[in-house]
Phi, psi and omega in degrees: 000330179301329182289334188240342189294332180287339179245081188283342178085166183222022179271148178286125182247153177282317176077352179218041186272099176224175190299332179285345181255012174240122184261132175293142182208165176287337181261163173235146358287156177294144181287142174254133182247172174056048180290153171240077191307136181205138174269131181181197180277131179303335178295337178293341188274354191286321190305311183303326179288341179276321183279344174293131180053041184302320183297347181281356176075192178062033182300316181298319179296318179296318178300314180297317179295319179296314182293326177292315181296323179282342183068038183246161178292127183300317182291325177293316178296322177299314181298313179296320180295316178297322177297319179290326175299313179298314180302310181297321179294317179296320177301316181293318179297316178299330179274006179080019181247162172279149175301150173302143180299329183292323187295310176297325179294321177298315179300315180300317180295316180290337176271358177078025183265348180221054185301333182292334180274349181285000000 
């Protein structure tokens, strides 16, 4: 987080952009619903798209496609994603819950500790 926190960005972000919040339509672009508006770095936006349909695998490929489509630096997106994983896990622990199974697994994959599952 030290690498990215000083440059927080100023683009409008959805903050909850995952497959359940994008509606198929006859027009393009498809509408996105239920935004949690936030100004920030587009790299901050990657995590929700990773934990959606997590069990379907290919997380590393999805991460690469997202960073390419956004036109962002992969390592910067990795840092923000790992920071959000930590944030989300801490929120759950503070609420007396266990972290979601997907979040530690996403961190492990982005850190290269479970390359076979990617």
